[in-house]
C-alpha positions in Angstrom: -19.7 -2.9 19.8 -15.9 -3.2 20.1 -14.1 -6.4 19.2 -10.5 -7.6 19.6 -10.2 -10.7 17.4 -7.2 -13.1 17.8 -6.3 -16.2 15.9 -4.8 -18.5 18.6 -3.0 -21.7 19.0 -4.7 -22.0 22.4 -6.5 -20.3 25.2 -7.0 -21.5 28.8 -9.4 -19.7 31.1 -10.7 -20.3 34.6 -13.8 -18.5 36.1 -12.9 -17.4 39.6 -15.8 -15.4 41.0 -18.9 -13.4 40.0 -18.1 -9.8 39.2 -21.6 -8.4 38.9 -25.0 -9.4 40.4 -26.5 -10.3 36.9 -23.6 -12.6 36.0 -24.5 -15.9 34.4 -25.5 -18.7 36.8 -24.5 -22.4 37.0 -21.0 -21.7 35.8 -18.3 -24.3 36.4 -15.0 -23.0 37.9 -13.0 -25.7 36.1 -10.3 -24.6 33.7 -11.3 -24.7 30.1 -8.7 -25.2 27.3 -9.4 -24.7 23.6 -7.0 -25.1 20.7 -6.8 -23.8 17.1 -9.5 -21.2 17.3 -10.4 -17.5 17.0 -11.0 -15.7 20.2 -13.3 -12.6 19.9 -13.0 -10.3 23.0 -16.4 -8.4 22.8 -17.6 -5.3 24.6 -21.3 -4.6 23.9 -22.1 -0.8 24.0 -25.2 1.2 24.9 -26.6 1.8 21.4 -26.0 -1.7 20.1 -28.9 -3.7 18.8 -29.5 -6.9 16.8 -28.4 -5.3 13.6 -25.0 -4.6 15.2 -24.7 -8.2 16.5 -25.6 -9.5 13.0 -23.0 -7.3 11.3 -20.4 -8.3 14.0 -20.8 -12.0 13.5 -20.8 -11.5 9.7 -17.4 -9.8 9.9 -16.0 -12.4 12.3 -17.1 -15.3 10.1 -15.8 -13.5 7.0 -12.3 -13.1 8.4 -12.4 -16.7 9.8 -13.1 -17.9 6.3 -9.9 -16.2 5.1 -7.7 -17.9 7.7 -9.5 -21.2 7.4 -10.6 -21.5 11.0 -14.0 -22.9 12.2 -13.8 -22.7 16.0 -14.9 -19.5 17.7 -14.9 -18.4 21.4 -16.9 -15.3 22.3 -15.2 -13.7 25.3 -17.1 -10.9 27.0 -14.5 -8.2 27.7 -15.8 -4.9 29.3 -12.3 -3.3 29.2 -12.6 -2.4 25.5 -15.2 0.3 26.2 -16.3 2.9 28.7 -19.7 3.1 27.2 -21.0 -0.4 28.1 -24.6 -1.6 27.5 -26.6 -2.8 30.5 -25.8 -6.5 31.3 -29.2 -7.8 30.1 -28.7 -6.3 26.6 -25.1 -7.5 26.5 -26.0 -11.1 27.3 -28.9 -11.0 24.8 -26.7 -9.8 21.9 -23.9 -12.2 22.7 -26.4 -15.1 22.6 -27.7 -13.8 19.3 -24.1 -13.8 17.9 -23.6 -17.3 19.2 -26.8 -18.6 17.6 -26.1 -16.8 14.3 -22.8 -18.7 14.0 -24.4 -22.2 13.9 -22.1 -23.3 11.1 -19.1 -22.8 13.4 -18.0 -24.6 16.5 -18.8 -21.7 18.8 -18.8 -21.2 22.5 -18.6 -18.3 25.0 -16.9 -17.7 28.3 -19.2 -16.8 31.2 -20.6 -13.3 31.3 -20.1 -11.2 34.4 -17.3 -13.4 35.9 -13.7 -12.6 36.8 -11.5 -15.0 34.9 -7.8 -15.9 34.8 -6.6 -16.8 31.3 -3.5 -17.8 29.3 -3.5 -17.2 25.5 -1.1 -18.1 22.7 -1.7 -15.9 19.6 -0.4 -17.0 16.2 2.2 -15.0 14.4 0.8 -14.2 11.0 -0.4 -10.7 9.8 -4.1 -11.6 9.9 -3.9 -13.1 13.4 -4.9 -9.9 15.1 -7.6 -7.4 14.2 -10.0 -5.0 15.9 -13.4 -3.9 14.9 -15.8 -1.1 15.9 -19.4 -1.7 14.7 -22.3 0.7 15.2 -25.8 1.1 13.8 -24.4 3.9 11.7 -21.5 1.9 10.4 -21.1 2.5 6.6 -18.1 0.2 6.0 -18.3 -2.2 3.1 -18.8 -5.8 4.2 -17.7 -8.3 1.5 -20.8 -9.9 0.1 -23.1 -7.6 2.1 -23.8 -3.8 2.2 -25.6 -2.1 5.1 -28.4 0.2 3.8 -26.6 3.3 4.9 -23.6 2.8 2.6 -23.5 5.3 -0.2 -22.4 3.5 -3.4 -21.4 5.6 -6.4 -22.9 4.9 -9.8 -19.3 4.2 -11.1 -18.9 1.4 -8.6 -22.3 -0.1 -9.6 -21.3 0.2 -13.2 -17.9 -1.3 -12.6 -19.5 -4.4 -11.1 -21.7 -4.8 -14.3 -19.2 -3.9 -17.0 -19.1 -6.4 -19.8 -15.4 -6.4 -20.9 -13.9 -7.9 -24.0 -10.4 -9.2 -23.3 -7.7 -9.3 -25.9 -3.9 -9.4 -26.2 -2.3 -6.7 -28.5 1.1 -7.4 -29.8 3.8 -4.8 -30.8 3.2 -5.7 -34.5 -0.5 -4.5 -34.1 -2.0 -8.0 -34.0 -5.1 -8.2 -31.7 -5.8 -11.7 -30.4 -8.7 -12.8 -28.2 -7.2 -13.6 -24.7 -8.6 -17.1 -24.9 -6.7 -17.8 -28.1 -3.3 -16.2 -27.2 -0.3 -18.4 -26.7 1.2 -17.4 -23.3 4.1 -19.9 -23.5 6.7 -17.1 -23.5 4.6 -14.6 -21.5 3.9 -16.2 -18.2 3.5 -12.9 -16.2 1.2 -11.6 -18.8 -0.9 -14.8 -18.4 -1.0 -14.2 -14.7 -2.2 -10.6 -15.2 -4.8 -11.6 -17.7 -6.3 -14.2 -15.5 -6.2 -11.9 -12.4 -7.8 -9.0 -14.2 -10.5 -11.0 -16.0 -11.5 -12.8 -12.8 -11.5 -9.5 -10.8 -10.6 -11.4 -7.6 -8.7 -9.0 -5.4 -8.8 -10.7 -2.0 -5.8 -12.5 -0.7 -5.6 -16.0 0.8 -2.2 -15.7 2.5 0.2 -12.9 3.3 2.7 -12.2 0.5 6.4 -12.5 1.3 6.9 -8.7 1.6 4.8 -8.6 4.8 7.5 -10.5 6.8 10.3 -8.5 5.2 8.7 -5.1 6.0 8.7 -6.2 9.7 12.1 -7.8 9.7 13.7 -4.7 8.2 11.8 -2.4 10.6 10.2 -0.6 7.6 6.5 -0.8 8.4 3.8 -2.7 10.3 0.0 -2.7 10.8 -1.4 -0.1 13.2 -3.9 -1.9 15.4 -5.1 1.3 16.9 -6.2 2.6 13.5 -8.6 1.5 10.7 -7.4 -1.5 8.7 -5.2 -0.4 5.8 -3.5 2.4 7.7 0.2 1.6 8.2 2.8 2.9 10.5 6.3 3.5 9.2 9.3 3.1 11.5 12.4 5.3 11.1 13.9 3.0 8.4 10.6 3.0 6.5 10.0 6.7 6.8 13.5 7.3 5.3 12.9 5.0 2.4 9.5 6.5 1.8 10.8 10.0 1.9 13.6 9.3 -0.6 11.2 7.8 -3.1 8.8 10.8 -2.6 11.7 13.2 -3.2 12.8 11.4 -6.3 9.4 11.1 -8.0 8.6 14.8 -7.2 12.0 15.8 -8.7 11.3 13.9 -11.9 7.8 15.3 -12.3 9.0 18.9 -11.7 11.8 18.3 -14.3 9.1 17.1 -16.7 7.2 20.3 -16.2 4.8 19.7 -13.3 3.9 22.6 -11.0 3.6 21.4 -7.4 0.6 22.4 -5.4 -1.1 21.3 -2.2 -4.9 20.8 -1.7 -7.1 19.8 1.3 -7.7 16.2 2.2 -11.4 16.6 2.9 -14.3 18.1 0.8 -18.0 18.9 1.1 -20.0 16.0 -0.3 -22.7 18.4 -1.4 -20.5 20.5 -3.6 -22.2 20.3 -7.0 -19.0 19.1 -8.8 -18.4 16.5 -6.1 -21.8 14.8 -6.3 -21.4 14.4 -10.0 -17.8 13.2 -9.8 -18.7 10.5 -7.2 -20.7 8.8 -9.8 -17.9 8.7 -12.3 -15.0 7.6 -10.1 -15.0 3.9 -8.9 -13.9 4.4 -5.3 -15.4 4.1 -1.8 -14.8 7.1 0.4 -14.6 7.8 4.1 -17.4 10.1 5.3 -17.3 12.6 8.1 -20.0 14.6 9.8 -18.8 18.0 10.9 -21.0 20.9 12.1 -23.9 19.9 9.9 -21.7 19.3 6.9 -21.2 16.0 5.2 -17.5 15.8 4.4 -15.4 13.0 2.8 -11.7 12.3 2.8 -10.3 12.6 -0.7 -9.7 9.5 -2.7 -7.4 11.3 -5.2 -6.0 14.7 -5.8 -8.2 15.2 -8.8 -10.9 17.5 -7.5 -8.5 19.7 -5.5 -6.5 20.4 -8.6 -9.6 20.8 -10.8 -11.1 23.3 -8.4 -7.8 25.2 -8.5 -7.7 25.1 -12.3 -11.2 26.5 -12.4 -9.8 29.8 -11.2 -7.0 30.0 -13.8 -7.4 32.2 -16.9 -5.9 29.8 -19.5 -5.0 30.3 -23.1 -4.2 27.6 -25.6 -0.6 29.0 -25.4 -0.5 27.8 -21.7 -1.3 24.3 -22.6 -0.5 21.6 -21.8 -0.5 22.9 -18.2 0.6 20.5 -15.6 -0.4 20.5 -11.9 1.2 18.0 -9.5 0.6 17.0 -5.9 2.2 14.3 -3.7 -0.9 13.3 -1.7 -0.1 12.3 1.8 -2.7 10.8 2.1 -5.4 9.7 -0.3 -8.1 7.6 1.3 -10.2 4.7 -0.1 -12.3 2.3 1.8 -11.0 -0.8 0.1 -12.6 -4.1 1.0 -11.1 -5.7 4.1 -10.3 -9.0 2.3 -8.0 -7.1 -0.1 -5.9 -5.3 2.6 -2.6 -6.9 3.3 0.8 -5.4 3.9 1.8 -2.5 1.6 0.1 -3.9 -1.5 -3.3 -2.3 -1.1 -4.1 0.3 1.6 -6.9 2.6 2.7 -4.5 5.5 3.3 -1.7 5.9 0.8 0.7 8.4 -0.7 0.0 9.1 -4.4 2.1 11.3 -6.8 -0.7 12.7 -8.9 0.0 14.8 -12.0 -2.8 16.3 -14.2 -2.1 17.8 -17.6 -4.7 20.1 -19.1 -4.6 19.8 -22.9 -6.2 21.8 -25.7 -7.4 18.8 -27.8 -7.0 15.1 -28.4 -3.9 15.4 -30.6 -2.1 17.3 -27.8 -3.3 14.8 -25.3 -1.9 11.9 -27.3 1.4 13.6 -27.6 1.5 14.3 -23.9 0.5 10.8 -22.9 3.4 9.4 -24.9 5.8 11.8 -23.1 4.4 10.7 -19.7 4.6 7.0 -20.8 8.4 7.5 -21.2 8.6 9.4 -17.9 6.8 6.6 -16.1 9.1 3.9 -17.5 12.1 5.9 -16.6 10.9 6.6 -13.1 10.2 2.9 -12.4 13.5 1.8 -13.8 15.4 4.3 -11.6 13.4 3.2 -8.6 14.7 -0.4 -9.1 11.7 -1.9 -11.0 12.6 -3.1 -14.5 10.4 -3.8 -17.5 10.6 -7.5 -16.8 8.9 -6.9 -13.4 5.7 -5.6 -14.8 3.1 -6.1 -17.5 1.0 -3.5 -19.2 -2.8 -3.3 -19.5 -4.7 -0.8 -21.6 -8.4 -0.1 -21.2 -10.5 1.8 -23.6 -13.9 2.2 -25.3 -14.5 0.5 -28.6 -15.2 3.9 -30.2 -11.9 5.4 -29.0 -10.0 2.4 -30.3 -11.6 2.5 -33.7 -10.8 6.1 -34.1 -7.3 6.0 -32.5 -5.8 2.6 -33.3 -2.4 4.1 -34.1 -2.2 5.8 -30.7 -2.8 2.5 -28.9 -0.5 0.5 -31.1 2.3 3.1 -30.6 2.1 2.7 -26.8 2.4 -1.1 -27.2 5.3 -0.7 -29.6 7.0 1.6 -27.0 6.7 -1.2 -24.4 8.0 -3.8 -26.9 6.0 -6.8 -25.7 2.3 -7.9 -25.8 -0.2 -6.2 -23.5 -3.5 -7.0 -22.0 -6.5 -5.1 -23.6 -9.8 -4.5 -21.9 -12.3 -3.1 -24.3 -15.8 -1.7 -23.4 -18.7 -1.3 -25.8 -19.7 1.9 -24.0 -18.1 4.5 -21.8 -18.7 3.8 -18.1 -16.3 6.3 -16.5 -14.9 9.8 -17.2 -12.0 8.4 -19.3 -11.9 6.9 -22.7 -8.4 5.3 -22.3 -6.4 4.2 -19.4 -3.0 2.4 -19.4 -1.2 1.0 -16.4 1.9 -1.0 -15.5 1.1 -3.9 -13.2 3.7 -5.5 -10.9 3.3 -9.3 -10.5 4.1 -10.5 -7.0 5.2 -13.9 -5.6 1.6 -15.0 -5.1 0.5 -14.2 -8.6 -1.3 -11.0 -7.7 -1.2 -7.9 -9.9 -0.9 -4.4 -8.6 -1.0 -1.2 -10.7 2.0 1.1 -10.5 2.3 3.8 -13.1 -0.9 4.8 -14.9 -2.4 7.5 -17.1 -5.9 8.3 -18.3 -7.5 10.4 -21.0 -10.4 12.3 -19.2 -13.0 13.8 -21.5 -15.5 14.9 -18.9 -14.1 16.8 -16.0 -13.0 19.9 -17.8 -16.7 20.7 -18.4 -17.8 19.3 -15.0 -15.5 21.6 -13.1 -16.0 24.6 -15.3 -12.3 24.7 -16.5 -11.9 26.5 -19.7 -9.3 28.1 -22.0 -9.4 30.5 -24.9 -8.4 28.8 -28.2 -6.7 30.3 -31.3 -10.1 31.6 -32.5 -10.8 33.4 -29.1 -13.4 30.8 -28.3 -13.7 29.3 -24.8 -13.3 25.5 -24.7 -12.9 22.8 -22.0 -9.6 21.0 -21.9 -9.0 17.3 -22.0 -7.3 16.2 -18.8 -4.7 13.5 -18.3 -4.4 11.8 -14.9 -0.9 10.4 -14.5 1.0 8.9 -11.6 4.5 8.1 -12.9 5.2 5.6 -10.1 1.9 4.7 -8.5 1.5 4.8 -4.7 4.8 5.2 -2.9 3.9 2.4 -0.5 3.3 0.1 -3.4 6.8 0.8 -4.8 8.2 -0.4 -1.5 6.0 -3.5 -1.7 7.3 -4.2 -5.2 10.9 -3.8 -4.1 10.5 -6.1 -1.2 8.6 -8.7 -3.3 11.5 -8.6 -5.8 14.0 -9.1 -3.0 11.9 -12.1 -1.8 12.0 -13.6 -5.2 15.8 -13.1 -5.4 16.1 -14.9 -2.1 14.0 -17.8 -3.3 16.3 -18.1 -6.4 19.4 -18.2 -4.2 20.4 -14.6 -4.7 21.1 -12.2 -1.8 18.0 -9.9 -1.3 18.8 -6.2 -1.3 17.3 -2.8 -1.7 18.7 -0.3 -4.2 21.8 1.3 -2.6 20.4 4.8 -2.5 17.3 3.5 -0.5 19.2 1.4 2.0 18.7 2.9 5.5 22.3 2.1 6.3 24.7 2.0 3.3 27.9 1.4 5.2 28.5 -0.3 8.5 31.7 0.0 10.4 32.5 -2.7 13.0 35.4 -2.1 15.4 37.3 -5.3 16.3 37.5 -4.1 20.0 36.6 -0.9 21.9 40.2 0.3 21.3 39.2 1.2 17.8 36.0 3.1 18.5 37.7 6.5 18.1 39.2 5.5 14.7 35.8 4.2 13.6 34.1 7.5 14.6 36.7 9.5 12.6 36.2 7.2 9.6 32.4 7.4 9.9 32.6 11.2 10.0 34.8 11.2 6.9 32.4 8.8 5.0 29.2 10.6 6.0 30.7 13.9 4.8 30.4 12.4 1.3 26.6 12.0 1.6 26.7 8.4 2.7 24.6 6.9 5.5 27.1 5.1 7.8 26.7 3.7 11.3 28.9 1.9 13.8 28.1 -1.4 15.5 29.8 -0.8 18.9 27.9 -3.5 20.7 29.7 -6.0 22.8 29.1 -9.0 20.5 31.5 -11.2 18.5 32.7 -10.0 15.1 31.0 -12.9 13.5 27.6 -12.1 15.1 27.9 -8.4 14.1 28.7 -9.2 10.5 25.7 -11.6 10.4 23.5 -8.9 11.8 24.6 -6.5 9.1 23.9 -9.2 6.5 20.4 -9.7 7.9 19.8 -5.9 7.5 20.9 -6.1 3.9 23.7 -3.6 4.4 25.8 -3.4 1.3 29.2 -2.4 2.6 30.8 -3.6 5.8 34.1 -2.3 7.2 35.8 -4.2 10.0 38.4 -2.1 11.7 41.3 -3.8 13.6 45.0 -3.1 13.9 45.8 -3.8 10.3 42.9 -1.7 8.9 43.6 1.1 11.3 47.1 1.5 10.0 46.3 0.9 6.3 45.9 3.7 3.7 43.2 1.6 2.0 39.8 0.5 3.1 39.1 -3.2 3.5 35.5 -3.5 2.3 33.1 -6.4 2.4 30.7 -6.0 -0.5 27.4 -7.9 0.2 26.4 -7.8 -3.5 29.5 -9.6 -4.8 30.5 -11.4 -1.6 34.0 -10.2 -2.0 36.4 -8.4 0.4 38.3 -5.7 -1.5 41.1 -3.3 -0.8 40.2 0.1 -2.1 41.5 3.6 -1.6 39.0 6.0 0.0 38.7 8.1 -3.1 38.1 5.0 -5.3 35.4 3.7 -2.9 33.6 7.1 -2.9 33.7 7.2 -6.7 32.3 3.7 -7.0 29.6 4.6 -4.5 28.6 7.9 -6.1 28.4 6.2 -9.5 25.6 3.9 -8.1 23.7 6.7 -6.4 24.1 9.4 -9.1 21.1 11.8 -9.4 19.3 10.3 -6.5 18.2 12.3 -3.4 20.0 11.9 -0.1 19.0 12.1 3.6 21.2 11.2 6.6 20.6 8.4 9.0 17.2 8.3 10.6 18.5 6.4 13.6 21.4 6.9 16.1 24.8 6.4 14.6 25.9 4.0 17.3 23.9 0.7 17.4 24.3 0.5 21.2 22.0 3.6 21.4 19.2 2.2 19.3 16.1 0.6 21.0 15.2 -2.9 19.9 12.0 -3.1 17.9 9.8 -6.0 19.0 8.4 -7.4 15.7 
């Protein structure tokens, strides 16, 4: 079954004539108008049965709950499929769907009739969605799991974990979360409530969703599975620069870059075992009799590679790094919104193989500093995130000093989740959590102490006594998912706007850093020469040569958050200095070319550079309909 689901202000339809012999009878040809409803265009396919109809209406009702709508129109729509069920089956299943939605105000348009219609779709991110549902569907339905779904033991354990929540202060004081005074730690309070409640679904789109579209960065891809985004030229440029920067920092720290496959054999012995230790839902693929899955992390690719290394204690810690484009996790549909949580994401993933716990602790402290530095250079400050540390009670009792030193490094209280027993492959995990404008927390940087997978994957090294041992493995992402970094930067910008400050991206990430606006066409050649001179200094500069007023073009540049604007007229064309509008300060300044370049370079020092990813002349750019 294929469904196109639309949240609408209104729909009008008029049955005009029968299209097939088995069309419904006694149909009025009057125009029907319905308002404030969900319209589900439905194509019933050959292999569909009652279980498919049941799953379909479950998913429709589930998504309608999220948008707060109680009126549904089922609209038979054969054009969604070329594998249609016979009419008798299609009518039967549509009636089953209608009767199964008794708690809704539900109706259907006549089956088998040609209809004219007018429709007005709402303009929010959850207004449009598509679904493909089959008897073999294994997707997770919130609140319901088809029998075919394979659920790892780790996921089952995660849902049953009994956690003990505390707040650990930099002075070493451990306070039960319920007794801690959050008066001066409001974001930590938000994180604490969010994590202890474990409610990940969203009730409304966060502000960054509108911004990612407005700035032509990214958007939903209706032709793909939910949680798979498309990035426009601006977004691809931003994403690429962040990827380059994080990779550069990891390699400077000592990571050795590798590349591993995105799919693996589910029946490989190490995979079967790992599934039940890693809390993630995977995409499954059948190929030539093999059961494959899309990777949900770079772990097993790097572990299988490390299995083939002959390692000595002198090689350790040994660090393997991969920027995964992409990792895949079948997150629950209610959690998917914008760039915050995706099913396909880009994850910088660095594993360090350590000889013992002492070396692991030393390494995790180094990576903690690396992660803080990377986030800060990406534009995310300490005040933007809160820290959570999760560990087993045994690990804490034996390594209190290690945990306390991490908290002392951060310099503010952190959320503690303690487990009585070990559920996963790690005994400690820390993470930095960004708090957005809707009070949702999202993990950025993270690291884990893994005490199982060295043995599971047969990775060993020879120690000082010539004895083979399995290493302890650290799992670090110094930034977290690249898409989530963009989400955090846009959420920060939205907060600045709400506070009356001008929203902006870090200068080195701005798709256009300098815009030149000629007063008239007479100055186009001068603007081209100036743009060439500026771009030769590794600066992204474009020219607004459109036939609009100066005021409108300046406003357009402001809407695109362009930091520097140069208007070129007679006075500017003959001046030795540049007249620069600085969006950050709101000032218009006269600077020499060399002074401007020095000021610019000081702000983008040690950051990667790529040229424009769009035409230099705005008149040559297509308009994006968002």
